[in-house]
N, C-alpha and C positions, 0 to 999 in steps of 0.2 A: 582283298577283294575280297566283298561280301559275298555269300552264298550262291549257286545258283537256285530256280525255284525248285530244280526236280529236288534238290537235296531238301529246303525248306517242305516239298512234299512228303518226302520220304520221312523227313521226322512226323510229320501230321501224321501219315498214315501208322509212323507205330506207335503213337497215341492212342487212337485209336485202336488196334489194335493190343497192344499193353491196358486199354481204359479199364478191365478188372478185375487184374491183379491191383494198379496202381487205385482203385476202390478201393478195394478188399482194405489197404492198409492206412488210406484217408478214412476205414469208421476205425480204424484200429487210434489211430494219431484220438480222435476227437472221446474215443472215448475213456482218453484219460485225464480226469478233471483236470485241470493246471489252473485252477484258483489262484493267483496271489495274494488275493485279501486274507486267508487263510493260516494261520498256524499250522490249523490241520489238515493242509494240503501239500504243503513242503515234501514230501514223500512225491506227490503226483508230478510236481513241476520237475524235480530233478527225472522222476523217469519219460516225462516230455522232452526235457533237455537232448537225454540217451536216445530217445527217439528220435529225433533230428539228428546226432551226429551216427550215428547209427546208416538212417539213409544216404546221408551226405558223404559218408564217405564209400558207400555199396555204389553210387551213382558215380565215383570218381573223383571227386573232389579232394583237395591235398591241404594237409595242413592247420587241418577241423580240429577245433581246438574248444574247449568249455569254461572258460573264463569266470571263475569266482564273483562272487561281490555281495558286498556286505547284504542282498536280501535273494535275489534268487538269476544263475546261472545268466551270462551273452555267451552265447553261439558263434562260431567264425568258421568259415572255408573257405577257398578259394578254388579257381581252374583257372593256373596262369598261360596261356597259349604264346604268347610272348610278353615280356616286360617291354616291349617296344612299341606295344602296339594298346590300345583305349581301353578301361578299365571301368565295367557298371559295376556298380554296390546296391546291391540287393539289399535293402529291411522288412524287419517283419517282427511280429510278437506274438509269441506261441501261447501265453498267457490270456486264461480268459476270466468275463466280467461273473462273480458267483446266479446259481442258477434260481437265487429266490425271488417270488416265493413259487415252491416247489408245487403245490398243492391245482398251481394254477398250467402248469405242465399238461398236454394231453399223454404224450409221451415222456420217460426217466431223460433229466435231459442231458446225461450221460451214456444213456444207449440210442445211440442215431436210429430214428425213423425215415423211412421210404414212404412216402406218400401223394401219388403223381411226380410230378416232375422236381417235387422239393425232400431234398433232408434235414431231418430237423435235429438238432444237436447244439449244446451248447458250445459255442466259438465255427457252428460251421461256415459261418460268413464272417465272423467279427475274431481271431483272422486268420484261426488254422485254416478253411476254406480256401482264403486268399494265398496263404503262402504253400498250401500244398500244391497250388495251380502254377506254382513257380517253379517248386519240385519237379511236377510232372511236365511242364516244358524244360528245363535242362537236363531232366534224364533220356527225354524222348533227340533231345541233341545230341548228346554225350553217347548215345547206344548206335549212332547213327553215323554221325561224321564227328569229329572234333569243332568246337566255335573257333573263330580267327581272330577273338578279343577275350580279355581278362573279364573273368568272370568271380568277382566275390560276394560271399552271402554272410546279412549280420540280422541275427534273430538272438530279439530278447525277454526275458520275464518279467519283467516289470512294467506294461507299458499302461494296464489300468489301474496301475497304484501310483503314475504320475511321471516313472521310470529316474527313482531318484540316483540311480546308478549311470546313466546313460552315458551325464556330460562327461564325467570324469575319466572313464571308460574311452570316448572319443580323444578326449585330451590327451590320452596317455598313449594313443595308439594310433596318431596321426600318421605315420608314418606306414602299416600298417593297410590303414584303412585307406589310403592315395587313389585314390579314382578320378572320372570325369562327368561321372555324375551318379547321381541317385533313383534308384525306380523303388517306389515305395507303391504299392497296390494296399495301402489303408483306407482306400477312400472307396468310391462306387460309384452306382450307371444310372441316371433318370430312369430309363426303361431298360426290357429285357434286345430293342428296338433301337439305344439310343447310347452309342458306345461313351465313353466322357472322361477327359482328361481336367484336375483339378488343377489351376494355376493360382488358387490361391486360397488360404484357409485364414481365417478367424483368429488374432489372439486372445488372450481370457486374463481376468483378473479376479481374484475371489476373496471374497469379504467375508467376514463374522459382524455383526454389528449386536451392539446389549447397551441396553438400558434398565437402569436401575434406581429404582422409586425406596419405599421403604424397609425399613430395615427385614421384615419377613412379610406372609402376604399378611393382607387386614380384611377385618368382616367392610362387605363394601355399604353394608347400610349405618356402621359405626364411622367411617370415616370416608365414606364415596361423598363427592364433593368440598371433604377438605386437601384430601393426601392424592398429588397428580397419577394417575393411574399409568405407569410404564409401555401396555400395551398400545392403548389409547396414542398416546405419543409416538409412540414410534412408528404407528401407523399413518398419524399424522405428516411426523420428515417423513417417510419411506414416500408416500402416497406425492411428496414437492418433489420427489429425483426427475418426476417426469412434467413437463409441460400440458394443455391440450392438442398443441402437436403432437407430441407423442415424440419431440425432444429431451436427452436427459437434460437436466439441468446445473450438472455437478461448474464448478469452476475451471475452466480450460478442458474443459469435454472435446470437443471441434477442432484445438486448435493447430492439430496436424492430420486431420482427416483427409483424404486425395478427396480430389473433387471426381465424378467418373466422369468420362469424355463419353461424347455423342457417340465415338465408335465403339465403346465397349458398351452402353445401354445398346447398341443396336446387335452386339454381338450375345448379351444374355437373354436378348429377348427370343432369339432363337431358342432357347429354351422350353418355352410356352410353357411355363407355370405360372399360370394365372391365379387369382381368386380363386376358380372354383376348383382348381387343384387343390391347392392347400386346404379348402375349407372341408371335401373330399381324403384327404389325406387324414388330419385332427379332431374330425366330426364336430370344430368350432360353429358358431351362430353364422358368426361374420367375422372378418378377419381387422388387427385391431397393428397398429406399429407408427412409424414418421412420416408425418403429410409430405405428398410432390417427390415419393418412391415408390415405384413398382414391387409387389411381394417377392418377385426372385432376387428385388438390391435390397431391400430392407434382410431379407433373411442371409446375405452375404456377403454385401459390400458395404453395409452400413454398419455402422455401434451400436452396441444395445447395451439396457440393463434390466435387469431383473431378479425377482425374487426367488428363490431356490426353496426357500422353506421360513417358516415359522413358527414361534415356539413362544407361549405365555399361558402360564394360572393354569385351570384347571381344563384339561380337555380330552377326558374320558368323560364312558354315561352319564346320564344326568346331570343333577345342578348341584351347582357349589358357588356359593356367592361372596364373592374373592378379589379383592386388590391389589392384581400379583406383586411380589419382590420385586421383578424383572420379567423382562421381553427380549426375545432374540429372532435375529433376521438374517438366513442367511443370502448373499447378494453376490451375484455375476454379473459381470461387464464383457462383453465378444469385444472387441476391437478390432480395428484394422490396421491395412500397412502406415507406419510412422508413427501411429498410436505410441506411447512409451506405457506398460503396465506400470510403472512407481510413479509416474504424473500421474495418472489417475487415482492413486492411490491418495497424494498428497491433495487433488482434488475432493475426493471423498472428505478427507478431514479439514479442508477448508469448508464444506458445505455443512459440516454436521458442527463444525463450531457457530454460522450465522446461522443456522435454522431449529438447534436443538433448544429448547428451553431451559432456563434455569432451576425446574422442576424436576428434574430427571437427570441423572447421571449417564454419560458414556461410552463405550469404550470400543476400539475397533481392531480388528484382528484381519492384516494382509494374509492371507493364508497358500493363497497360489499365485502369480501369472508366470506370461510366458505374451512376446509379443506377436504381431500376425506373420504370414506368410506369402511372398508374393514371387512367382516367376515371372521375369518380364520376356520370357519369351525366345531369350538368345542361348538356350540349354542346349550344348551338342547329343545329338541324339535324338531330340524333341519329334524334329520333322518324322524321322525315321516310326518312331512308336506310332506317330499321326498316320501317318502310312497303315501300318499293321494291322491297327484299328479297321482300318478306311478296308484294307482289301477282303479283313475279316468278316465285316457284315455288310461292307457294300454300301456305306454312309461316310459322307465324314460326320466324323467326330465332335462333339461339342465341346464347346472349350465352356469349363464353367467356375464359380468361384462358391468356396464350401464353407456353411455356415462354423460348422465346429473349429476346431481346435487340433492340431496333429504338430506338437512342441519340437517331434524329433528335426522334422524339415527346417525348423529354426537351426533348432542345435548344427546340424550337419552345414549349411549352410556360414556359420558362424564360424566354426571350428574346423571343418574341413574344407571350408572354399567350394562346396559342387551344390549344384539346384538339383531339384531334388523332381521326377517327374511324378506326381501323384496321382493313381489310378485307381483299377480295382474293380470287379466284378458282382458285385455284392447288390442288390435290388432295396430301394427304401422300403420295400412294406418287408425285410428280409427278418425286425422285428431285435436287433442288435439290443441286447441289453435287459432286454427283454422276455420274457419266457416263451415259445416257443420257437424260438428263433430256429431261422434257416435261410438254405440255400436252394436258389433257383439251379441243376445240374446241368439243362443244355445250354445257360447264361455263361456260367462256369467253365464249361467244356468249349465255348467260343473263348474266352477269355486266354486258358491255354494254347489253341490256335494263335491268337494276337502273340501272347509271349515268344511261342517260337517265332514268330516272323522277323520279331522287336531283335531276338538274340541273334541268329542268323543273321541279320542285313547291320548288326552295329559295328 
């Protein structure tokens, strides 16, 4: 039997009464520079992990463990009300992006600063802030009335470096992580008044492409017109990866792409993210992309190919007249459900074999890949989560596709056999991964209320 409205209100009142104490603990959590990419911050990663272990034990979780990995520890804890009752598994990551460039921060990245309704610090939104919303909700429940369902938490410290240890951990601890659904708050909302659930995520296939020409840089006056310039040829070949309608030209790229139904297109249109929205958010003078689709469809429901970086020849200040010996492009493809990253890799190789001139030599590295994720809508508890958001915000939540990738959702589906409710209470302008990352505290507090309602109704 789910908790009564009085029980839920009691837990929400508890949260409001204890808010300042929880806020101070949140500040302490944010002060730990748990940057997973840096060897210099290994001790800080351990400190963040220990902080979570201590907090989980303090609020009443049992079997709290810090599992070592080849990189950074995974934290697990559980509250088992009754082994026969449903179980929620909550996922999060406590590592953060590097704060660089430091000189663009208005206040130090690991010294949280409150300005108006926003708290500025690295990790305040992505995703220490989301972890703290979960912990605040769980403490509020456990200190007022015990949950009637089982709750497990899994916090990793390697998400920002690609989660290299997570799949192995999931495979080795399937029984420990047995659950009915996953709550993953590593996404966000469209706006403070628009609660959202992400039901689909794009996958990824990432490549490094290198073109080689002469054995060393050459004088462009002596050899220009005689030896092919790898930078020129790379630019030509990469430009040909799209046609005039914005479609990707890799062989077989669209073979398994699902068509959007009219019902789904109508649902996505509710998000009201039109051309003006994207122009305002990005500062771009005009939008681009695949013809025949709206901006929101192109951003989340259609596959893409983008150049993430280019390097060739002399790129410092001033002039140097050379034909470079090589040129490099970093290329990412964002994939939709049913596309296979390895098949895209094969398509990329086939394209290069067909289109690269004999005047240069090419090498292609498949650096990483993960398939897309889609929740088909039959996840246990999804209706309860929707109700919790609606009761908190007073409007029906929006269902959206996310253009980015959260590979853990696919891993948990494939290995544990459970779907994820992907949500979160960050906002598009939180500047995650950028200087001056921030969290909107009123939205964060509403998120805690929604989580209380969900956990107590499941």
